C-alpha positions as CSV (number, residue, x, y, z in Angstrom):
1,M,-6.4,6.6,-28.4
2,K,-5.7,8.5,-25.2
3,K,-4.1,7.1,-22.0
4,T,-2.8,8.6,-18.7
5,I,0.1,7.1,-16.8
6,E,0.0,8.1,-13.1
7,L,3.5,8.0,-11.6
8,K,3.2,7.4,-7.8
9,G,6.1,7.3,-5.4
10,V,8.7,8.0,-8.0
11,D,11.5,10.6,-8.2
12,L,10.3,12.4,-11.3
13,T,13.5,14.4,-11.7
14,A,15.5,11.2,-11.9
15,L,12.9,9.5,-14.0
16,F,12.5,12.3,-16.6
17,G,16.2,13.2,-16.7
18,V,18.0,16.5,-16.8
19,A,16.0,19.0,-18.8
20,D,13.5,16.1,-19.5
21,S,16.2,14.3,-21.6
22,H,14.7,10.9,-21.0
23,L,11.3,12.0,-22.1
24,K,12.8,13.4,-25.3
25,L,14.4,10.0,-26.1
26,I,10.9,8.4,-25.7
27,E,9.3,11.1,-27.9
28,D,11.9,10.5,-30.6
29,A,11.4,6.8,-30.5
30,F,7.6,6.7,-30.8
31,A,5.0,8.6,-32.9
32,T,2.9,9.5,-29.9
33,K,2.0,12.8,-28.4
34,L,3.3,13.0,-24.8
35,L,2.4,15.7,-22.2
36,V,3.4,15.8,-18.6
37,R,1.2,17.4,-15.9
38,G,2.4,17.0,-12.3
39,N,2.8,13.3,-11.7
40,E,0.7,12.3,-14.8
41,V,1.9,11.6,-18.3
42,H,-0.8,12.0,-20.9
43,L,-0.4,10.0,-24.1
44,E,-2.3,10.3,-27.4
45,G,-1.7,8.1,-30.4
46,D,-1.7,4.6,-31.7
47,R,-2.8,1.9,-29.1
48,I,0.2,-0.3,-29.8
49,Q,2.6,2.6,-29.4
50,I,1.0,3.7,-26.2
51,D,1.3,0.2,-24.8
52,L,5.0,0.2,-25.6
53,I,5.5,3.6,-24.0
54,R,3.7,2.3,-20.8
55,E,6.1,-0.6,-20.7
56,V,9.1,1.6,-21.2
57,F,8.1,3.8,-18.3
58,H,7.5,0.6,-16.2
59,E,10.9,-0.7,-17.0
60,M,12.5,2.8,-16.3
61,I,10.9,2.9,-12.9
62,Q,12.1,-0.7,-12.1
63,T,15.6,0.2,-13.2
64,L,15.5,3.4,-11.1
65,S,14.3,1.5,-8.1
66,R,17.1,-1.1,-8.4
67,K,20.0,1.3,-9.2
68,S,18.8,4.5,-7.6
69,S,19.8,6.2,-10.9
70,L,18.8,6.2,-14.5
71,T,21.0,7.2,-17.4
72,Q,20.2,8.1,-21.1
73,D,22.0,4.9,-22.1
74,D,19.6,2.9,-19.7
75,V,16.6,4.5,-21.4
76,R,17.9,3.9,-24.9
77,Q,18.5,0.2,-24.0
78,L,15.1,-0.2,-22.4
79,I,13.4,1.4,-25.5
80,H,15.3,-1.0,-27.7
81,I,14.4,-4.1,-25.6
82,V,10.7,-3.1,-25.5
83,T,10.4,-2.3,-29.2
84,V,12.3,-5.4,-30.3
85,D,10.0,-7.6,-28.2
86,N,6.9,-5.8,-29.3
87,G,4.9,-8.9,-30.1
88,H,4.5,-10.0,-26.5
89,E,1.7,-9.2,-24.0
90,S,2.5,-6.2,-21.9
91,K,3.6,-7.1,-18.3
92,V,2.7,-3.6,-17.0
93,P,-0.2,-3.7,-14.4
94,D,-3.1,-1.4,-15.3
95,A,-3.2,0.2,-11.8
96,V,0.1,0.5,-9.9
97,I,-0.4,1.5,-6.2
98,H,3.3,2.1,-5.6
99,Y,6.7,1.2,-6.9
100,G,8.5,-0.6,-4.0
101,R,12.1,-1.8,-3.8
102,K,11.2,-4.9,-5.7
103,G,9.0,-3.4,-8.4
104,A,5.4,-2.5,-9.0
105,I,2.8,-3.1,-6.3
106,S,-0.6,-3.7,-7.7
107,A,-3.7,-5.9,-7.3
108,K,-3.2,-9.6,-8.1
109,T,-6.7,-11.0,-7.6
110,P,-10.3,-9.8,-8.3
111,G,-10.7,-9.3,-4.5
112,Q,-7.6,-7.2,-4.3
113,E,-8.9,-5.2,-7.3
114,R,-12.1,-4.4,-5.3
115,Y,-9.9,-3.5,-2.4
116,V,-7.9,-1.0,-4.5
117,R,-11.1,0.6,-5.9
118,T,-12.7,0.9,-2.5
119,V,-9.6,2.7,-1.1
120,Q,-9.6,5.0,-4.0
121,E,-13.3,5.9,-3.4
122,N,-13.4,6.2,0.4
123,D,-11.6,7.9,3.2
124,I,-12.0,5.0,5.6
125,V,-11.8,1.4,4.5
126,F,-12.3,-1.9,6.3
127,S,-10.5,-4.8,4.7
128,V,-11.5,-8.2,6.2
129,G,-10.1,-11.5,5.1
130,P,-7.9,-14.5,6.0
131,A,-4.1,-14.5,6.2
132,G,-2.1,-14.0,3.0
133,T,-4.7,-12.0,1.1
134,G,-2.5,-8.8,1.1
135,K,-4.7,-6.8,3.5
136,T,-1.8,-5.2,5.4
137,F,0.7,-5.1,2.5
138,L,-1.6,-3.2,0.2
139,A,-2.6,-0.8,3.0
140,V,1.0,0.1,3.7
141,A,1.6,0.5,-0.1
142,F,-1.3,3.0,-0.2
143,A,0.1,4.9,2.8
144,V,3.6,5.1,1.4
145,A,2.3,6.3,-2.0
146,A,0.2,9.0,-0.3
147,L,3.3,10.1,1.6
148,D,5.5,10.1,-1.5
149,N,2.9,12.0,-3.5
150,H,2.6,14.7,-0.7
151,E,-1.1,13.8,-0.1
152,V,-0.3,13.4,3.6
153,D,2.5,14.5,5.9
154,R,2.9,11.3,7.9
155,I,1.9,7.7,8.3
156,I,0.8,6.0,11.5
157,L,0.6,2.3,11.7
158,C,-0.7,0.5,14.8
159,R,-1.8,-2.9,16.1
160,P,-3.4,-4.1,19.3
161,A,-0.8,-5.7,21.6
162,V,-3.3,-8.3,22.8
163,E,-0.9,-10.8,24.4
164,A,0.4,-8.0,26.6
165,G,-3.1,-6.8,27.4
166,E,-2.2,-3.3,26.0
167,S,-0.3,-2.9,29.4
168,L,3.3,-3.1,28.4
169,G,5.0,-1.7,31.5
170,F,6.0,-5.0,33.0
171,L,8.1,-6.0,29.9
172,P,11.8,-5.1,30.0
173,G,13.4,-2.4,27.9
174,D,12.1,0.9,26.5
175,L,8.9,1.4,24.6
176,K,10.3,0.4,21.3
177,E,11.8,-2.8,22.7
178,K,8.5,-3.7,24.5
179,V,6.2,-3.3,21.4
180,D,8.4,-4.2,18.4
181,P,7.6,-7.9,18.6
182,Y,3.9,-7.1,18.0
183,L,4.7,-4.6,15.2
184,T,7.2,-6.7,13.2
185,P,4.8,-7.4,10.3
186,L,4.3,-3.6,9.8
187,Y,8.1,-3.0,9.7
188,D,8.4,-5.9,7.2
189,A,5.9,-4.3,4.9
190,L,7.6,-0.9,5.1
191,G,10.9,-2.6,4.4
192,E,9.5,-4.0,1.1
193,M,8.7,-0.5,-0.1
194,I,11.3,1.9,1.4
195,P,15.1,1.4,1.4
196,Q,16.5,1.2,4.9
197,T,18.7,4.3,4.3
198,R,15.5,6.3,3.8
199,L,13.2,4.4,6.2
200,K,15.4,4.9,9.3
201,P,15.3,8.8,9.2
202,L,11.5,8.7,8.5
203,L,11.0,6.6,11.6
204,A,13.4,8.7,13.7
205,K,11.6,11.9,12.8
206,N,8.1,10.3,13.4
207,I,7.1,10.9,9.9
208,I,6.3,7.2,10.0
209,E,5.1,6.0,13.4
210,V,4.7,2.3,14.2
211,I,3.0,2.1,17.6
212,P,0.6,-0.1,19.7
213,L,-3.0,0.9,19.5
214,A,-3.1,2.0,23.2
215,Y,-0.8,4.9,22.3
216,M,-3.3,6.4,20.0
217,R,-5.5,7.5,22.8
218,G,-6.1,11.3,23.3
219,R,-4.6,12.3,19.9
220,T,-6.1,14.1,17.0
221,I,-4.2,13.4,13.8
222,N,-4.3,15.7,10.8
223,N,-2.9,15.2,7.3
224,A,-2.0,11.5,7.9
225,F,-2.6,8.1,6.6
226,L,-3.6,5.7,9.5
227,I,-3.6,1.9,9.4
228,L,-5.0,-0.3,12.1
229,D,-3.8,-3.8,11.6
230,E,-5.1,-7.0,13.3
231,A,-8.2,-5.0,14.1
232,Q,-10.1,-8.1,15.1
233,N,-8.2,-7.9,18.4
234,A,-9.3,-4.3,19.1
235,A,-12.1,-4.1,21.7
236,T,-15.3,-2.0,21.0
237,M,-14.0,1.1,22.7
238,Q,-10.6,0.8,21.2
239,M,-12.1,0.7,17.7
240,K,-14.2,3.8,18.5
241,M,-11.1,5.5,19.9
242,F,-9.0,4.7,16.8
243,L,-11.7,5.9,14.3
244,T,-12.3,9.1,16.2
245,R,-8.5,10.0,16.0
246,L,-8.9,11.1,12.4
247,G,-8.4,14.8,11.8
248,V,-8.5,17.1,8.8
249,N,-7.2,15.5,5.5
250,S,-6.6,12.1,7.2
251,R,-7.5,8.7,5.8
252,A,-7.5,5.2,7.4
253,I,-7.5,1.6,6.5
254,I,-8.5,-1.0,9.1
255,T,-7.5,-4.6,8.4
256,G,-8.4,-7.8,10.2
257,D,-9.4,-11.5,10.1
258,I,-12.6,-12.1,12.1
259,T,-11.8,-15.8,12.3
260,Q,-8.6,-15.1,14.3
261,V,-9.9,-13.2,17.3
262,D,-7.6,-13.5,20.3
263,L,-9.8,-11.6,22.8
264,P,-11.5,-13.5,25.7
265,R,-14.8,-13.6,23.8
266,K,-15.2,-13.3,20.0
267,S,-18.2,-11.0,20.6
268,D,-15.8,-8.4,22.2
269,S,-14.2,-7.7,18.9
270,G,-14.7,-4.1,17.8
271,L,-14.1,-5.1,14.2
272,I,-17.1,-7.5,14.1
273,Q,-19.3,-4.9,15.7
274,V,-18.3,-2.0,13.6
275,I,-19.1,-3.7,10.3
276,D,-22.8,-3.5,11.2
277,I,-22.6,-0.1,13.0
278,L,-21.0,1.8,10.1
279,K,-22.1,0.0,7.0
280,E,-24.5,2.7,5.9
281,I,-22.2,5.7,6.1
282,D,-21.0,7.3,2.9
283,G,-17.2,7.6,2.7
284,I,-16.7,4.4,4.6
285,G,-16.0,1.3,2.5
286,F,-15.9,-2.4,3.2
287,V,-14.0,-5.2,1.4
288,Q,-14.3,-8.9,2.1
289,L,-11.4,-10.9,0.9
290,T,-11.5,-14.8,0.7
291,E,-9.1,-17.7,0.4
292,E,-9.3,-17.1,-3.4
293,D,-7.3,-13.9,-2.8
294,V,-4.4,-15.5,-1.0
295,V,-1.1,-14.5,-2.6
296,R,1.3,-16.3,-0.3
297,H,2.6,-19.9,-0.7
298,H,0.0,-21.9,-2.7
299,L,-0.5,-24.2,0.4
300,V,-1.7,-21.3,2.5
301,R,-5.0,-21.3,0.5
302,E,-5.4,-25.1,1.1
303,I,-4.7,-24.7,4.8
304,I,-7.4,-22.0,5.1
305,K,-9.9,-24.2,3.2
306,A,-9.1,-27.2,5.4
307,Y,-9.7,-25.2,8.6
308,D,-12.9,-23.8,7.2
309,R,-14.1,-27.3,6.5
310,A,-13.2,-28.4,10.0
311,N,-15.2,-25.6,11.6
């Protein structure tokens, strides 16, 4: 059997050890051929052995994420734990988008699995669905993974500031103080994936920008991963403006819930209109998530169903 493990968003030097000492421990413990090419580990051997090695790597990454370091003793202990408990089902997800501060980020529902495949196959993806389906969280995970893997040079996350009418001048404070209340969910998602000690410099250097949609106007953005969140509140021309900001080697995910439009008229939503306008273009993907994909508190799903019944 052959298997490839793709290691995204991981410090490979720390993971593999000095002079690949951690890899040598794994090779000595398992009768499996192991070859590293870039951020991929290629395995060839018995299926059970390969599954065990996948779990060892998973646990190593989890440990590295928690401790910010990994020793040979850690690796030996993890190999022992995994091999002693080799009768259980593997807990390692098949497709990890990114390893965040709290572990592996991967699809948890069939709808999210479609979402992941669509992002992997298209440069622009529209993800539409109710609250709690992971639209924004997975989008940010993809963006952070692309940055860590040097696929892009920067991340730009934006939202329409509908309540302030995209005209924020009358609010007190500087730009950051004016718009941060609207952008908090994006900061929350980033905080789940990047330690604050690393996140603050990335924000300060504008390697990661979190801005209101209005401040995208007039820009051409190359080598970047763009996310437009709460896109149901972007007007038609704002949606067109955002989509035409993409430059060379840029990608975008647009997320929204078309049942939660805060614009004066639902028909003004650029997200609702763009689904019909762009549906036949190659390289643009669409994903529809439902209440079955809700991964928040179990009552959120029931709340969504109750509102749907009422409407």
